[in-house]
C-alpha positions, 0 to 999 in steps of 0.5 A: 423930736417930741417927748415928755419931760423927764423931770416932774414939774409944778405944772398941771398940764402936760407939757411936750417938747415940740417946735411949732412956728410962733408969731409974737409981740405987743401989737397985732400990727407988728408981730415977729416970728420965732419957734417954741421949745415946748407947748402945754394948754397953759403956756409955751416956751419961745426961743427969742432975744426979744427984751421981754420982762416978766409980766410983759403981756404978749400977743400970740399966734401958733401955727398948730401943725396939722391945722395949717388953715387956722392958727391959735390967737391968745394973749400971753404973759411972760412968766420967766426968762431964760437969759443968754449967760445966766439961764434958769434952765441951762437945757433951754436955749435963750428965751421966754416961758409964756403963760397963755391967757384968755384961751378961746374954747375952740383954740383950747381944743385945738392945742389939746387935740394936738397935744393928745395926738402928739403925747402918744407918739 
């Protein structure tokens, strides 16, 4: 189920709760697979127990629903960590908040188009 956040946030981008497949890692030759909890133009929350640290660089490949023939690839930075046992956001599972960096125009448009369509549902 996809819906807007109930609480106002500091973000300037629309963030929707959405579960999409995310491939991630620190090198293109060895990417792990997981799922998002939410997504915006500026970032994604990734469910993971991988031992990331804040400010780690991460390679992302996002499978945008309805655009299966093309995935969005970009770099990201670990902005925050939701630790199991001591979460910053108890309503979220263990994982990391990732800030998307260096998003190509075409990939930006893919995410924006998806978010626009989903926001009306």
